[in-house]
C-alpha positions as CSV (number, residue, x, y, z in Angstrom):
1,X,15.5,-50.3,72.0
2,X,12.7,-48.9,69.8
3,X,14.1,-45.5,69.9
4,X,17.6,-46.8,68.9
5,X,16.1,-48.8,66.0
6,X,14.1,-45.8,64.8
7,X,17.2,-43.5,64.8
8,X,19.2,-46.2,63.0
9,X,16.4,-46.5,60.4
10,X,16.1,-42.8,59.9
11,X,20.0,-42.5,59.6
12,X,20.0,-45.3,57.0
13,X,17.1,-43.6,55.1
14,X,18.9,-40.3,55.0
15,X,22.1,-41.9,53.9
16,X,20.2,-43.8,51.3
17,X,18.5,-40.7,50.0
18,X,21.8,-38.8,50.0
19,X,23.3,-41.5,47.9
20,X,20.4,-41.7,45.5
21,X,20.1,-38.0,45.0
22,X,23.0,-35.9,43.9
23,X,22.1,-32.2,43.5
24,X,24.9,-31.8,41.0
25,X,23.6,-34.6,38.9
26,X,21.0,-32.7,36.9
27,X,20.2,-33.6,33.3
28,X,18.6,-30.2,32.5
29,X,18.9,-27.0,34.5
30,X,16.3,-24.2,34.4
31,X,18.4,-22.0,32.1
32,X,19.3,-24.8,29.7
33,X,17.7,-25.4,26.4
34,X,16.0,-28.8,26.0
35,X,17.8,-31.1,23.6
36,X,14.9,-31.1,21.2
37,X,15.2,-27.3,20.8
38,X,18.9,-27.0,20.6
39,X,20.3,-25.7,17.3
40,X,16.9,-24.6,16.0
41,X,15.0,-21.2,15.9
42,X,14.5,-18.1,13.8
43,X,16.7,-14.9,14.2
44,X,14.8,-12.2,12.4
45,X,16.9,-10.2,9.8
46,X,14.5,-7.7,8.6
47,X,16.2,-5.1,6.4
48,X,18.9,-7.5,5.2
49,X,19.1,-8.9,1.7
50,X,19.3,-12.5,0.4
51,X,21.6,-13.7,-2.4
52,X,19.3,-14.0,-5.5
53,X,22.0,-15.9,-7.4
54,X,21.7,-19.0,-5.3
55,X,21.0,-22.0,-7.5
56,X,18.0,-24.3,-6.9
57,X,15.9,-26.9,-8.8
58,X,12.2,-26.1,-9.6
59,X,9.4,-28.5,-9.1
60,X,9.6,-29.3,-12.7
61,X,13.3,-30.2,-12.6
62,X,14.5,-26.9,-14.1
63,X,17.8,-25.4,-12.9
64,X,16.9,-22.0,-11.6
65,X,18.2,-19.2,-9.4
66,X,16.1,-17.3,-6.8
67,X,16.3,-14.2,-9.1
68,X,13.7,-16.0,-11.3
69,X,11.0,-15.2,-8.7
70,X,12.1,-11.6,-7.8
71,X,12.3,-8.4,-9.7
72,X,9.4,-6.3,-11.1
73,X,6.9,-5.2,-8.5
74,X,5.8,-8.5,-6.8
75,X,6.8,-9.4,-3.2
76,X,7.7,-13.0,-2.4
77,X,6.3,-15.1,0.5
78,X,9.1,-17.6,1.4
79,X,8.7,-20.8,3.5
80,X,11.5,-23.1,4.5
81,X,10.0,-26.6,5.0
82,X,10.7,-30.2,3.7
83,X,8.3,-32.2,1.7
84,X,8.5,-35.5,3.7
85,X,7.8,-33.7,6.9
86,X,5.2,-35.6,8.9
87,X,4.0,-32.8,11.0
88,X,5.0,-29.1,11.4
89,X,5.8,-28.3,7.8
90,X,2.3,-29.5,6.8
91,X,0.7,-27.5,9.5
92,X,2.6,-24.4,8.5
93,X,1.8,-24.8,4.7
94,X,-1.8,-25.6,5.5
95,X,-2.0,-22.5,7.7
96,X,-0.5,-20.3,5.0
97,X,-2.8,-21.6,2.4
98,X,-5.9,-21.1,4.5
99,X,-4.8,-17.5,5.3
100,X,-4.2,-16.8,1.6
101,X,-7.8,-18.0,0.8
102,X,-9.0,-14.9,2.6
103,X,-6.7,-12.5,0.7
104,X,-8.1,-11.2,-2.6
105,X,-4.7,-11.3,-4.1
106,X,-3.4,-14.4,-6.0
107,X,0.0,-16.0,-6.4
108,X,1.4,-15.3,-9.8
109,X,-0.5,-11.9,-10.0
110,X,0.3,-9.8,-7.0
111,X,2.9,-11.9,-5.4
112,X,5.0,-15.1,-5.7
113,X,5.0,-18.0,-3.2
114,X,8.3,-19.9,-2.8
115,X,8.8,-23.0,-0.6
116,X,12.3,-24.3,-0.3
117,X,13.1,-27.8,1.1
118,X,15.6,-27.9,3.9
119,X,16.4,-31.5,2.9
120,X,19.1,-31.7,0.2
121,X,18.1,-35.3,-0.5
122,X,14.7,-34.3,-1.8
123,X,14.0,-33.5,-5.4
124,X,11.3,-32.5,-8.0
125,X,9.7,-36.0,-7.7
126,X,8.5,-34.8,-4.2
127,X,8.2,-31.1,-4.8
128,X,6.0,-31.4,-7.9
129,X,3.2,-33.4,-6.3
130,X,3.4,-31.4,-3.1
131,X,2.8,-28.1,-5.1
132,X,0.0,-29.8,-7.0
133,X,-1.7,-30.7,-3.7
134,X,-1.5,-27.1,-2.4
135,X,-2.7,-25.5,-5.6
136,X,-5.7,-27.9,-5.5
137,X,-6.3,-27.0,-1.8
138,X,-6.0,-23.3,-2.5
139,X,-8.8,-23.6,-5.0
140,X,-7.6,-21.2,-7.7
141,X,-6.1,-23.2,-10.5
142,X,-5.1,-20.1,-12.3
143,X,-2.5,-19.4,-9.5
144,X,-0.4,-22.5,-10.4
145,X,2.3,-20.3,-12.0
146,X,2.7,-18.4,-8.8
147,X,3.5,-21.4,-6.6
148,X,7.2,-22.6,-6.6
149,X,8.4,-25.6,-4.7
150,X,12.2,-25.7,-4.8
151,X,14.9,-28.2,-3.8
152,X,18.6,-27.7,-3.9
153,X,22.1,-28.6,-2.7
154,X,23.1,-28.7,0.9
155,X,25.3,-25.6,0.3
156,X,22.5,-23.5,-1.3
157,X,20.0,-24.5,1.3
158,X,22.4,-23.6,4.2
159,X,23.3,-20.2,2.6
160,X,19.6,-19.2,2.2
161,X,18.8,-20.5,5.7
162,X,21.6,-18.5,7.2
163,X,20.6,-15.3,5.3
164,X,17.0,-15.4,6.6
165,X,18.1,-16.5,10.1
166,X,16.4,-20.0,9.9
167,X,18.3,-22.5,12.0
168,X,17.4,-26.2,11.8
169,X,19.1,-29.5,12.3
170,X,18.7,-33.3,11.6
171,X,17.6,-35.3,14.6
172,X,19.2,-38.8,14.3
173,X,17.0,-40.2,17.0
174,X,13.7,-39.3,15.3
175,X,15.0,-39.4,11.8
176,X,13.4,-36.0,11.2
177,X,14.5,-32.3,10.9
178,X,14.0,-30.2,14.0
179,X,13.0,-26.6,13.0
180,X,10.6,-23.8,13.7
181,X,8.2,-22.2,11.2
182,X,7.5,-18.8,9.7
183,X,6.3,-17.2,6.6
184,X,9.1,-14.7,5.5
185,X,8.0,-11.7,3.4
186,X,10.6,-10.4,1.0
187,X,10.5,-7.3,-1.2
188,X,10.7,-7.5,-5.0
189,X,14.5,-6.6,-4.7
190,X,15.3,-9.4,-2.2
191,X,15.2,-7.5,1.1
192,X,13.7,-9.3,4.0
193,X,10.6,-7.2,5.1
194,X,8.7,-9.3,7.7
195,X,8.4,-12.6,9.5
196,X,4.9,-14.1,10.3
197,X,5.5,-16.8,12.9
198,X,3.5,-19.9,13.6
199,X,1.3,-22.3,11.8
200,X,-2.0,-20.3,11.7
201,X,-1.7,-16.7,10.5
202,X,-4.8,-14.8,9.8
203,X,-5.8,-13.4,6.4
204,X,-5.5,-9.8,7.5
205,X,-1.9,-10.2,8.8
206,X,-0.9,-12.0,5.6
207,X,-2.4,-9.3,3.4
208,X,-0.8,-6.5,5.3
209,X,2.5,-8.2,5.3
210,X,2.4,-8.7,1.5
211,X,1.3,-5.1,1.1
212,X,4.2,-3.9,3.3
213,X,6.7,-6.2,1.4
214,X,5.5,-4.8,-1.9
215,X,6.8,-1.3,-0.9
216,X,3.7,0.3,-2.3
217,X,4.0,-1.4,-5.8
218,X,1.0,-3.6,-5.2
219,X,-2.4,-2.6,-4.1
220,X,-4.6,0.5,-4.4
221,X,-4.3,4.0,-2.9
222,X,-6.8,2.8,-0.3
223,X,-4.5,-0.1,0.6
224,X,-1.7,2.4,1.2
225,X,-3.9,4.4,3.6
226,X,-4.9,1.2,5.3
227,X,-1.2,0.3,5.7
228,X,-0.6,3.6,7.4
229,X,-3.2,2.8,10.1
230,X,-1.5,-0.4,11.2
231,X,1.9,-1.4,12.8
232,X,3.3,-4.8,13.2
233,X,3.4,-6.2,16.7
234,X,6.3,-8.8,16.9
235,X,5.0,-10.2,20.2
236,X,1.7,-11.1,18.7
237,X,3.0,-11.7,15.2
238,X,0.2,-9.6,13.7
239,X,-0.7,-6.0,12.8
240,X,-2.4,-3.8,15.3
241,X,-4.0,-0.4,14.9
242,X,-1.5,2.5,15.5
243,X,-3.4,5.4,17.1
244,X,-0.8,8.1,16.0
245,X,-0.8,6.8,12.4
246,X,-4.7,6.9,12.4
247,X,-4.5,10.6,13.5
248,X,-2.1,11.3,10.6
249,X,-4.3,9.7,8.1
250,X,-7.3,11.6,9.5
251,X,-5.4,14.9,9.0
252,X,-4.4,14.0,5.5
253,X,-8.0,13.0,4.6
254,X,-9.2,16.3,6.2
255,X,-6.8,18.3,4.0
256,X,-7.9,16.4,0.9
257,X,-11.6,17.0,1.8
258,X,-11.1,20.7,2.4
259,X,-9.2,21.0,-0.9
260,X,-11.9,19.2,-2.8
261,X,-14.5,21.6,-1.4
262,X,-12.5,24.8,-1.5
263,X,-10.7,24.7,-4.9
264,X,-13.9,24.6,-7.0
265,X,-15.2,27.5,-4.9
266,X,-12.0,29.4,-5.4
267,X,-12.2,28.8,-9.2
268,X,-15.8,29.9,-9.4
269,X,-15.0,33.0,-7.4
270,X,-12.2,33.9,-9.8
271,X,-14.4,33.4,-12.8
272,X,-17.1,35.7,-11.3
273,X,-14.5,38.4,-10.7
274,X,-13.4,38.4,-14.3
275,X,-10.1,39.7,-15.5
276,X,-8.4,42.3,-13.3
């Protein structure tokens, strides 16, 4: 009797489990993207250009195009954020600001910093105070002319985001934008040079990225030699020493050193010999 009751109970338990668990009823499979991450991310488009004629509104309410911040010799550091963001945008801009404190170049002199809001409902009333906060946090008031916090139409924002590979979406459940973060370095003529991902870039990476984006138009000759010694590692989102490039720089420096020593000796020898 006990054995029969045990078997019946086991059968009922198995049946109940089979009814409760359906292997086909899976909310998220291993290869699926979580809902929170769907429709967001950054696709790097280095080497591609952006449309400098896209219209935006400056933090002072002026109608501008992106071309206002390009041209000449200065690279541009671009961040797509939104000014009412309660978390990631602040962390990203804080990280960029801290990194730039360790760089001896200043916005407005050696490069331009442009932030663009992904929220078409935001305007200069938010952009202006946000810019003032970051200039104050940066600690170099003379740099104010080099910080630009823009807002714009949904169309302009979408075009720019598509051109730099920045995918974002509005999340109705949280009433916030879902997005990633990266500092995008762009050359003076509007060509995408480098992406520095994350919220805490280091000063060396930021400086080398700016130097690379300047295409040799900013910085000293020493900076150009330093740039030759490093290569960007996309997995680490930072620059690492390049052994082959270091050897090339060493050979160049050796040739220069030999020339500096030998040319005066050659000139002196020619003088001692006199006219033939």
